[in-house]
TIGUTOR-492285 format. One record per residue (C-alpha): x, z, y; residue in three letters; residue number from 0; chain. Coordinates in Angstrom, 2 decimals, padded with zeros to 5 digits. Example, Ala and Ser with C-alpha at 12.3 -4.5 7.8 and 13.67 -1.06 7.14 Angstrom:
2
((012.30 007.80 -004.50) ALA 0 A);
((013.67 007.14 -001.06) SER 1 A);
***
This chain:
486
((025.85 076.27 073.29) MET 0 A);
((028.65 078.09 075.13) GLN 1 A);
((030.57 076.15 077.70) LYS 2 A);
((034.26 075.56 076.82) ARG 3 A);
((036.67 077.19 079.32) LEU 4 A);
((039.15 074.96 081.11) SER 5 A);
((042.91 075.75 080.83) PRO 6 A);
((042.98 076.75 084.50) GLU 7 A);
((040.13 079.20 083.96) CYS 8 A);
((041.80 080.68 080.86) GLN 9 A);
((045.02 081.10 082.81) LYS 10 A);
((043.19 082.81 085.69) SER 11 A);
((041.45 085.22 083.32) ILE 12 A);
((044.73 086.07 081.58) GLY 13 A);
((046.53 086.67 084.88) GLN 14 A);
((043.81 088.98 086.16) GLN 15 A);
((043.63 090.84 082.86) ALA 16 A);
((047.35 091.67 082.69) ILE 17 A);
((047.33 092.60 086.38) SER 18 A);
((045.29 095.70 085.61) GLY 19 A);
((041.92 094.52 086.94) ASN 20 A);
((038.71 095.87 085.42) ASN 21 A);
((037.83 093.89 082.27) ILE 22 A);
((034.07 094.07 082.92) SER 23 A);
((034.45 092.78 086.45) HIS 24 A);
((036.59 089.87 085.26) ILE 25 A);
((034.05 088.97 082.57) ALA 26 A);
((031.18 089.12 085.05) GLU 27 A);
((033.07 087.03 087.63) HIS 28 A);
((033.85 084.23 085.14) HIS 29 A);
((030.53 084.58 083.29) ARG 30 A);
((032.15 085.24 079.93) VAL 31 A);
((032.02 088.11 077.47) CYS 32 A);
((034.57 090.89 077.44) ARG 33 A);
((035.99 089.72 074.08) ASN 34 A);
((036.99 086.45 075.76) THR 35 A);
((038.84 088.36 078.48) VAL 36 A);
((040.65 090.44 075.85) TYR 37 A);
((041.62 087.29 073.98) ALA 38 A);
((043.11 085.66 077.11) GLN 39 A);
((044.88 088.92 077.91) ARG 40 A);
((046.58 088.90 074.50) LEU 41 A);
((047.60 085.24 074.96) ARG 42 A);
((049.12 086.02 078.38) ALA 43 A);
((051.07 089.01 077.00) LEU 44 A);
((052.35 086.90 074.10) ALA 45 A);
((053.52 084.23 076.56) ALA 46 A);
((055.42 086.86 078.55) LEU 47 A);
((057.04 088.17 075.39) ASP 48 A);
((058.16 084.66 074.44) ASP 49 A);
((059.57 084.05 077.92) ALA 50 A);
((061.70 087.19 077.92) PHE 51 A);
((062.67 087.16 074.26) MET 52 A);
((066.42 086.81 073.56) ILE 53 A);
((066.89 083.21 072.59) SER 54 A);
((069.86 083.83 070.30) GLU 55 A);
((069.27 086.01 067.26) GLN 56 A);
((071.97 088.11 065.65) GLU 57 A);
((072.40 085.68 062.80) ASP 58 A);
((072.79 082.66 065.08) THR 59 A);
((076.24 081.06 064.81) VAL 60 A);
((077.84 081.17 068.26) LEU 61 A);
((081.05 079.28 067.50) PHE 62 A);
((083.56 078.61 064.72) TYR 63 A);
((087.17 079.77 064.59) LEU 64 A);
((089.97 077.47 063.41) PRO 65 A);
((091.84 080.11 061.43) VAL 66 A);
((095.44 079.18 060.65) ASN 67 A);
((098.70 081.13 060.42) LYS 68 A);
((099.33 080.93 064.16) ALA 69 A);
((095.87 082.36 064.83) PHE 70 A);
((096.47 085.25 062.43) LEU 71 A);
((099.78 085.93 064.16) HIS 72 A);
((097.95 086.19 067.50) GLN 73 A);
((095.49 088.64 065.95) ILE 74 A);
((098.38 090.79 064.76) VAL 75 A);
((099.94 090.85 068.25) LEU 76 A);
((096.56 091.58 069.83) GLY 77 A);
((096.10 094.62 067.59) ILE 78 A);
((099.63 095.87 068.25) LEU 79 A);
((099.58 095.34 072.03) LEU 80 A);
((095.99 095.34 073.25) ILE 81 A);
((094.67 097.93 070.78) CYS 82 A);
((097.96 099.91 070.58) LYS 83 A);
((097.63 099.77 066.81) GLY 84 A);
((100.19 100.12 064.04) SER 85 A);
((101.36 097.67 061.38) TYR 86 A);
((098.89 099.15 058.89) ARG 87 A);
((096.05 098.91 061.43) ASP 88 A);
((096.73 095.17 061.67) ALA 89 A);
((096.90 094.93 057.89) GLN 90 A);
((093.54 096.69 057.46) LEU 91 A);
((091.90 094.64 060.20) PHE 92 A);
((092.83 091.36 058.53) LEU 93 A);
((091.74 092.63 055.14) ARG 94 A);
((088.36 094.03 056.23) ASP 95 A);
((087.26 091.40 058.76) LEU 96 A);
((089.03 088.24 057.59) PHE 97 A);
((089.33 088.92 053.85) ASP 98 A);
((093.04 088.16 054.19) THR 99 A);
((095.99 090.08 052.80) GLU 100 A);
((099.17 090.27 054.85) MET 101 A);
((102.22 092.32 053.89) SER 102 A);
((103.88 094.86 056.16) ILE 103 A);
((107.04 092.76 056.03) GLY 104 A);
((105.21 089.71 057.38) THR 105 A);
((103.70 091.77 060.19) ILE 106 A);
((107.16 093.11 061.01) PHE 107 A);
((108.53 089.56 061.18) ASN 108 A);
((105.72 088.49 063.52) ILE 109 A);
((106.43 091.47 065.76) HIS 110 A);
((110.19 090.91 065.64) ASP 111 A);
((109.87 087.25 066.66) GLN 112 A);
((107.57 088.21 069.54) ALA 113 A);
((110.13 090.82 070.67) CYS 114 A);
((112.86 088.18 070.90) ARG 115 A);
((110.60 085.81 072.86) SER 116 A);
((109.54 088.63 075.19) ALA 117 A);
((113.16 089.63 075.89) ALA 118 A);
((114.00 086.02 076.80) ALA 119 A);
((111.03 085.86 079.20) ASN 120 A);
((111.92 089.22 080.78) ASN 121 A);
((115.41 087.97 081.60) ALA 122 A);
((114.05 085.02 083.60) LEU 123 A);
((112.72 087.12 086.51) TYR 124 A);
((114.72 087.74 089.65) SER 125 A);
((114.54 091.34 090.89) LEU 126 A);
((115.91 090.58 094.35) SER 127 A);
((112.44 090.90 095.93) SER 128 A);
((112.15 094.57 094.94) ILE 129 A);
((112.52 096.64 098.13) LYS 130 A);
((111.04 099.95 097.00) HIS 131 A);
((111.57 101.10 093.43) SER 132 A);
((110.69 104.22 091.45) ALA 133 A);
((112.63 105.51 088.45) SER 134 A);
((111.89 108.09 085.79) ASP 135 A);
((112.59 109.26 082.25) GLU 136 A);
((109.88 109.51 079.60) ILE 137 A);
((110.51 111.03 076.19) TYR 138 A);
((109.55 109.95 072.67) HIS 139 A);
((110.80 111.86 069.65) ARG 140 A);
((113.18 113.77 071.92) ASN 141 A);
((114.83 110.54 073.06) LYS 142 A);
((114.67 109.46 076.73) PRO 143 A);
((113.28 106.11 077.80) HIS 144 A);
((114.71 105.06 081.16) LEU 145 A);
((112.27 103.12 083.34) ALA 146 A);
((112.42 101.47 086.77) VAL 147 A);
((109.27 100.07 088.44) VAL 148 A);
((108.67 098.06 091.59) ASP 149 A);
((106.39 100.12 093.83) VAL 150 A);
((104.52 097.20 095.39) ARG 151 A);
((103.84 095.02 092.35) SER 152 A);
((103.91 097.69 089.58) ARG 153 A);
((106.33 095.37 087.76) TYR 154 A);
((108.47 097.26 085.26) CYS 155 A);
((111.99 096.02 085.95) ALA 156 A);
((113.50 097.76 082.93) SER 157 A);
((112.60 100.00 080.04) LEU 158 A);
((115.23 101.06 077.53) THR 159 A);
((115.56 103.66 074.82) ARG 160 A);
((118.72 105.78 075.07) GLU 161 A);
((120.31 108.72 073.31) ASP 162 A);
((120.87 110.64 076.53) CYS 163 A);
((120.13 110.43 080.27) ARG 164 A);
((123.46 111.29 081.82) ASP 165 A);
((125.08 109.49 084.76) ALA 166 A);
((127.05 107.07 082.57) ASP 167 A);
((123.92 105.93 080.73) THR 168 A);
((122.02 105.41 083.98) TRP 169 A);
((125.02 103.57 085.46) THR 170 A);
((125.02 101.02 082.63) ILE 171 A);
((121.26 100.75 083.00) HIS 172 A);
((121.52 099.99 086.73) LEU 173 A);
((124.38 097.53 086.29) LEU 174 A);
((122.23 095.50 083.90) ASP 175 A);
((119.48 095.45 086.54) LEU 176 A);
((121.88 094.36 089.26) MET 177 A);
((122.72 091.27 087.23) GLU 178 A);
((119.11 090.18 087.88) GLN 179 A);
((119.43 090.83 091.61) GLY 180 A);
((118.24 094.45 091.74) PHE 181 A);
((119.23 095.83 095.18) GLN 182 A);
((116.38 098.04 096.46) PRO 183 A);
((116.41 099.53 099.93) MET 184 A);
((114.72 102.72 098.68) VAL 185 A);
((114.42 104.39 095.30) ASN 186 A);
((112.05 107.29 094.68) ILE 187 A);
((112.67 109.67 091.80) SER 188 A);
((112.58 113.29 090.73) ASP 189 A);
((115.75 115.38 090.94) HIS 190 A);
((117.32 114.13 087.68) GLY 191 A);
((121.03 114.82 088.08) THR 192 A);
((122.32 111.87 086.06) GLY 193 A);
((119.92 109.43 087.68) MET 194 A);
((120.78 110.50 091.23) ILE 195 A);
((124.54 110.35 090.59) LYS 196 A);
((124.28 106.87 089.06) ALA 197 A);
((122.32 105.52 092.05) PHE 198 A);
((124.84 107.00 094.48) LYS 199 A);
((127.77 105.48 092.58) ASP 200 A);
((126.33 102.05 091.76) VAL 201 A);
((123.92 101.48 094.66) LEU 202 A);
((125.39 103.46 097.56) PRO 203 A);
((123.36 101.54 100.17) ASP 204 A);
((120.05 102.44 098.51) THR 205 A);
((118.23 105.28 100.23) GLU 206 A);
((117.25 107.99 097.74) LEU 207 A);
((114.03 109.90 098.28) ARG 208 A);
((112.80 112.79 096.24) PHE 209 A);
((109.32 112.39 094.86) ASP 210 A);
((106.75 114.52 096.70) HIS 211 A);
((104.31 114.46 093.79) PHE 212 A);
((106.32 116.70 091.47) HIS 213 A);
((107.02 119.27 094.18) LEU 214 A);
((103.38 119.39 095.28) ILE 215 A);
((102.37 119.70 091.62) LYS 216 A);
((104.78 122.64 091.21) SER 217 A);
((103.34 124.23 094.35) CYS 218 A);
((099.79 123.94 093.05) LYS 219 A);
((100.83 125.35 089.69) GLU 220 A);
((102.42 128.31 091.47) LEU 221 A);
((099.24 128.92 093.47) ILE 222 A);
((097.13 128.69 090.31) ARG 223 A);
((099.46 131.19 088.58) TYR 224 A);
((099.15 133.65 091.48) LEU 225 A);
((095.37 133.24 091.47) LYS 226 A);
((095.28 134.09 087.76) ASN 227 A);
((097.51 137.11 088.40) GLN 228 A);
((095.14 138.29 091.12) LYS 229 A);
((092.06 137.88 088.93) GLU 230 A);
((093.79 139.64 086.04) SER 231 A);
((094.64 142.58 088.32) ALA 232 A);
((091.01 142.77 089.44) VAL 233 A);
((089.81 142.69 085.82) THR 234 A);
((092.18 145.51 084.87) ARG 235 A);
((090.95 147.56 087.82) GLN 236 A);
((087.31 147.06 086.80) ILE 237 A);
((088.09 148.19 083.25) LYS 238 A);
((089.85 151.29 084.60) LEU 239 A);
((086.81 152.10 086.73) LEU 240 A);
((084.54 151.79 083.70) GLU 241 A);
((086.84 154.05 081.68) GLN 242 A);
((086.92 156.58 084.49) MET 243 A);
((083.10 156.65 084.70) GLU 244 A);
((082.91 157.38 080.99) ARG 245 A);
((085.62 160.05 081.34) ALA 246 A);
((083.69 161.74 084.17) LYS 247 A);
((080.86 162.40 081.75) LEU 248 A);
((083.35 164.51 079.79) LYS 249 A);
((084.82 166.08 082.96) SER 250 A);
((088.11 164.22 082.44) LYS 251 A);
((087.89 161.75 085.32) GLY 252 A);
((091.08 163.01 086.94) ASN 253 A);
((093.14 161.57 084.04) THR 254 A);
((092.58 158.07 085.46) PHE 255 A);
((093.28 158.84 089.13) SER 256 A);
((096.95 157.80 089.03) ALA 257 A);
((096.21 154.62 087.07) LYS 258 A);
((093.44 153.66 089.51) LEU 259 A);
((095.73 154.19 092.50) ALA 260 A);
((098.44 152.05 090.89) ARG 261 A);
((095.86 149.41 089.96) GLY 262 A);
((094.56 149.29 093.52) SER 263 A);
((098.07 148.66 094.82) ARG 264 A);
((098.50 145.86 092.27) GLU 265 A);
((095.22 144.24 093.36) VAL 266 A);
((096.19 144.41 097.04) ILE 267 A);
((099.63 142.97 096.33) GLN 268 A);
((098.28 140.17 094.11) ALA 269 A);
((095.63 139.27 096.70) GLU 270 A);
((098.24 139.19 099.46) TYR 271 A);
((100.61 137.03 097.40) LEU 272 A);
((097.89 134.55 096.51) TYR 273 A);
((096.61 134.14 100.06) ARG 274 A);
((100.08 134.04 101.61) HIS 275 A);
((101.50 131.42 099.24) VAL 276 A);
((098.27 129.37 099.38) THR 277 A);
((098.51 129.13 103.16) THR 278 A);
((102.19 128.18 103.04) LEU 279 A);
((101.49 125.65 100.30) GLY 280 A);
((098.80 123.97 102.42) CYS 281 A);
((101.19 123.74 105.36) TRP 282 A);
((103.84 122.26 103.10) LEU 283 A);
((101.53 119.61 101.63) GLN 284 A);
((099.41 118.62 104.62) TYR 285 A);
((101.68 119.23 107.64) ASP 286 A);
((105.28 118.91 106.45) ILE 287 A);
((105.18 116.36 103.63) LEU 288 A);
((102.19 114.33 104.83) GLN 289 A);
((103.29 110.97 106.24) LEU 290 A);
((100.90 111.16 109.16) ALA 291 A);
((102.37 114.22 110.83) GLY 292 A);
((104.79 115.52 113.43) CYS 293 A);
((108.33 114.39 114.21) ASN 294 A);
((111.28 115.12 111.88) PRO 295 A);
((112.62 117.99 114.01) MET 296 A);
((109.29 119.84 113.93) ASP 297 A);
((108.91 119.15 110.22) ARG 298 A);
((112.34 120.65 109.56) GLU 299 A);
((111.48 123.74 111.60) MET 300 A);
((108.21 124.14 109.68) LEU 301 A);
((110.06 123.61 106.41) PHE 302 A);
((112.54 126.37 107.27) ASP 303 A);
((109.68 128.63 108.35) PHE 304 A);
((107.92 128.16 105.02) VAL 305 A);
((111.19 128.89 103.20) LEU 306 A);
((111.70 132.06 105.24) ALA 307 A);
((108.16 133.28 104.63) GLU 308 A);
((108.39 132.61 100.90) LEU 309 A);
((111.72 134.45 100.78) SER 310 A);
((110.02 137.61 102.08) THR 311 A);
((107.89 137.77 098.91) VAL 312 A);
((110.34 136.18 096.46) ALA 313 A);
((111.26 139.56 094.98) ALA 314 A);
((107.64 140.10 093.90) LEU 315 A);
((107.51 137.08 091.57) SER 316 A);
((110.25 135.16 089.70) PRO 317 A);
((108.19 131.97 089.94) ARG 318 A);
((108.21 132.13 093.74) ILE 319 A);
((111.98 132.53 093.63) LYS 320 A);
((112.33 129.46 091.38) ALA 321 A);
((110.08 127.43 093.70) PHE 322 A);
((112.24 128.41 096.70) ILE 323 A);
((115.28 127.12 094.82) GLY 324 A);
((113.57 123.74 094.32) SER 325 A);
((112.69 123.54 098.03) LEU 326 A);
((116.25 124.29 099.14) ILE 327 A);
((117.74 121.80 096.69) HIS 328 A);
((115.35 118.96 097.62) GLN 329 A);
((115.00 119.54 101.37) LYS 330 A);
((116.97 116.48 102.52) VAL 331 A);
((115.30 114.12 100.06) GLY 332 A);
((111.81 115.45 100.79) LEU 333 A);
((112.16 114.96 104.54) LEU 334 A);
((113.84 111.54 104.27) ALA 335 A);
((110.54 109.66 104.65) ALA 336 A);
((109.84 111.37 107.99) SER 337 A);
((113.12 110.01 109.42) HIS 338 A);
((112.18 106.50 108.30) VAL 339 A);
((108.81 106.84 110.05) LEU 340 A);
((110.54 108.15 113.17) ASN 341 A);
((112.74 105.04 113.40) ARG 342 A);
((109.77 102.71 112.88) GLU 343 A);
((107.65 104.56 115.45) PHE 344 A);
((110.45 104.34 118.00) GLN 345 A);
((110.51 100.56 117.56) GLN 346 A);
((106.72 100.34 117.99) ILE 347 A);
((106.89 102.47 121.14) ALA 348 A);
((109.61 100.21 122.53) SER 349 A);
((107.68 097.00 121.79) ARG 350 A);
((104.52 098.19 123.52) TYR 351 A);
((106.26 100.16 126.30) SER 352 A);
((104.52 103.41 125.43) ILE 353 A);
((105.82 106.85 124.56) SER 354 A);
((106.72 107.80 121.01) GLU 355 A);
((104.17 110.60 121.20) GLN 356 A);
((101.43 108.03 121.80) ASP 357 A);
((102.41 106.30 118.55) VAL 358 A);
((102.37 109.64 116.75) ARG 359 A);
((098.94 110.41 118.16) ASP 360 A);
((097.67 107.11 116.75) VAL 361 A);
((099.32 107.98 113.44) CYS 362 A);
((097.66 111.38 113.34) TYR 363 A);
((094.22 109.88 113.91) VAL 364 A);
((094.46 107.87 110.69) VAL 365 A);
((094.41 111.14 108.75) ARG 366 A);
((090.67 111.28 109.41) TYR 367 A);
((088.18 109.30 107.36) ASP 368 A);
((087.07 106.26 109.34) ILE 369 A);
((083.45 107.11 108.55) GLN 370 A);
((083.62 110.55 110.20) THR 371 A);
((082.73 111.45 113.76) LEU 372 A);
((086.13 113.13 114.28) SER 373 A);
((087.94 109.85 113.74) TYR 374 A);
((085.83 107.94 116.25) HIS 375 A);
((086.02 110.69 118.89) ASN 376 A);
((089.81 110.83 118.72) LYS 377 A);
((090.19 107.06 118.38) ALA 378 A);
((087.97 106.44 121.42) ASP 379 A);
((090.01 108.89 123.48) ALA 380 A);
((093.24 107.13 122.55) LEU 381 A);
((091.71 103.68 123.10) ALA 382 A);
((090.67 104.62 126.62) SER 383 A);
((094.26 105.76 127.28) ARG 384 A);
((096.11 102.88 125.62) LEU 385 A);
((093.61 100.15 126.45) GLY 386 A);
((093.36 096.92 124.47) LYS 387 A);
((096.68 097.60 122.73) LEU 388 A);
((095.20 100.43 120.69) TYR 389 A);
((093.96 098.35 117.75) GLU 390 A);
((097.26 096.43 117.50) GLN 391 A);
((099.25 099.67 117.56) ILE 392 A);
((096.98 101.22 114.95) GLU 393 A);
((097.43 098.19 112.66) ASP 394 A);
((101.21 098.41 112.96) GLU 395 A);
((101.15 102.15 112.28) VAL 396 A);
((099.03 101.60 109.17) LEU 397 A);
((101.45 098.92 107.97) ASN 398 A);
((104.40 101.27 108.47) VAL 399 A);
((102.66 104.06 106.54) LEU 400 A);
((101.80 101.67 103.71) ALA 401 A);
((105.41 100.44 103.55) ALA 402 A);
((106.85 103.98 103.40) THR 403 A);
((106.14 105.38 099.94) PRO 404 A);
((106.81 109.08 099.41) ARG 405 A);
((105.64 109.54 095.82) CYS 406 A);
((106.69 107.95 092.55) SER 407 A);
((103.05 107.50 091.61) SER 408 A);
((103.72 103.92 090.44) MET 409 A);
((106.17 105.12 087.80) ILE 410 A);
((103.68 107.80 086.73) GLU 411 A);
((101.01 105.11 086.53) ASN 412 A);
((103.31 103.04 084.34) PHE 413 A);
((104.07 106.06 082.16) ASN 414 A);
((100.35 106.59 081.62) SER 415 A);
((100.00 102.98 080.41) ARG 416 A);
((103.12 103.26 078.26) LEU 417 A);
((102.27 106.60 076.67) ARG 418 A);
((099.61 105.27 074.19) PRO 419 A);
((102.30 103.10 072.59) TYR 420 A);
((104.64 106.07 072.11) LEU 421 A);
((102.86 107.60 069.15) ASP 422 A);
((105.04 110.21 067.46) ALA 423 A);
((104.31 108.54 064.10) ARG 424 A);
((105.67 105.19 065.28) LYS 425 A);
((109.26 104.08 065.34) GLN 426 A);
((110.01 102.70 068.81) ILE 427 A);
((113.08 100.53 069.27) THR 428 A);
((114.60 098.91 072.34) SER 429 A);
((113.33 095.56 071.05) GLU 430 A);
((109.74 096.79 070.77) SER 431 A);
((110.01 098.25 074.28) LEU 432 A);
((110.94 094.77 075.53) ASP 433 A);
((107.69 093.43 074.07) LEU 434 A);
((105.59 096.29 075.47) ILE 435 A);
((107.17 095.83 078.91) ARG 436 A);
((106.52 092.09 078.73) PHE 437 A);
((102.86 092.64 077.83) TYR 438 A);
((102.24 095.24 080.57) LEU 439 A);
((103.92 093.03 083.17) ASN 440 A);
((101.86 089.96 082.23) HIS 441 A);
((098.44 091.53 081.69) GLN 442 A);
((095.92 091.33 084.57) VAL 443 A);
((094.91 094.70 085.97) PHE 444 A);
((091.25 095.41 085.22) LEU 445 A);
((090.78 096.90 088.69) ARG 446 A);
((092.77 097.61 091.83) SER 447 A);
((092.13 099.03 095.29) LEU 448 A);
((094.59 096.54 096.80) HIS 449 A);
((093.44 093.01 097.58) ASP 450 A);
((096.82 091.46 096.75) TYR 451 A);
((096.65 092.96 093.22) MET 452 A);
((093.12 091.94 092.30) GLN 453 A);
((092.98 089.36 089.52) GLY 454 A);
((096.76 089.18 089.25) LYS 455 A);
((099.45 090.50 086.96) THR 456 A);
((102.46 092.54 088.13) PRO 457 A);
((104.69 089.55 087.37) ALA 458 A);
((102.58 087.30 089.62) GLU 459 A);
((102.76 089.77 092.51) VAL 460 A);
((106.53 090.18 092.08) LEU 461 A);
((107.36 086.48 091.85) SER 462 A);
((104.61 085.16 094.12) GLY 463 A);
((103.70 082.45 091.59) SER 464 A);
((101.29 082.21 088.68) SER 465 A);
((102.31 082.08 085.03) HIS 466 A);
((100.82 081.19 081.67) GLN 467 A);
((098.83 083.59 079.55) HIS 468 A);
((101.12 086.06 077.82) TRP 469 A);
((100.31 084.59 074.38) LEU 470 A);
((101.22 081.11 075.59) GLU 471 A);
((104.46 082.47 077.04) MET 472 A);
((105.29 083.74 073.54) LEU 473 A);
((104.82 080.21 072.17) GLY 474 A);
((101.23 080.34 070.89) PHE 475 A);
((098.29 078.06 071.59) THR 476 A);
((095.29 080.14 072.60) ARG 477 A);
((091.90 079.56 071.02) PHE 478 A);
((089.33 078.15 073.45) LYS 479 A);
((085.68 077.53 072.75) ARG 480 A);
((084.42 073.98 073.03) LEU 481 A);
((082.15 073.23 075.96) ALA 482 A);
((078.51 073.27 074.88) LEU 483 A);
((076.65 070.01 075.16) ALA 484 A);
((074.08 069.87 077.91) ALA 485 A);
***
């Protein structure tokens, strides 16, 4: 009669079997047959499968929804705002997933009521804390939408649909903002004529800076155009060479001599233009317009030098001539940020009793990645010269750079979030823009590189205080799952 194995022995056999040990050796060690080892191995594998099996199956009821009219209204707003859907998208969603019919008129009424509530909430915020703003115009169905955004918080202070974008329209727009306390120290924008005139008339104390992003973008587009011209000239020259080789076989190679000579001159000229403008463009972007750079006087001299060099080749390309016109027109606005930095650096130099050049040297070091050897070599050299004050000076310089925006990237970021709502098939009204602005201002950013923005909405950063969920602010009671019993 075979001896019955104890539970501990069965467990030991199963553990050894699934560990990859030799079955015969396990059977011999425990004085059992191999079939017994295989049986314990199967039991151990089954136990592992049970332990790691998903406890909740697909057909398990997770929770129940108390569906009433208010809940359906929230679903409609979620589809319109979160999913950027249309009225008919909301209608189909309710029909297909909730077996509920809702008319377009009812959906319109839900949306209209939410627009009125959103407008009332938007009017409650004070805009007096906005120090740096960015303004822009975005188009939908050939109609401009005028937008103003707080650079620090990304809060959209206003968003209106207008028939035109002239100075009078922007003036009315700014006067409405001023009623909520809008008095920024700096506004960054492109060179929109009406916008600039309105700011100068209504907010004369606000410093106007031209956006560096659009100019740098134009510069890169010019360089890309010249590169394509160069490559096209090379391609044409190669084709001429191939044609000439075929013509030589017929003793007619001399018919292509003049074309080849002209093509060679075109290649040389295109190559020169591309390299020349590329070099000047790099100086413009990384030495003149970069915040961490030289003093305003040197920047202006470099700016004039770039203009003079571009003027020498302007006759060779109309696009270079147009770019020169943009540089001349925007020179003062583009260099405005460097004058602000100069004033701040003078104050830092005075506080620490060091030269202004020392502050600029610290500023220039921050251009290097902190992980690179170049940064540490230059930082160590400055630290040995400035002593224990170096880290404090560097922190102040970094704070000044962070507080001196030179690009309207925040308004471009807002435009990218607004654009999905501006479908050409949709009718966008000023009322619906109020609701969209309300939603974007009260929705938590999914991610952010800035610590003060993480887990917060633009409205929270602007006001410095928390607020209810955006659905609750519109008068709804959010659905919340009941706590599961222990």
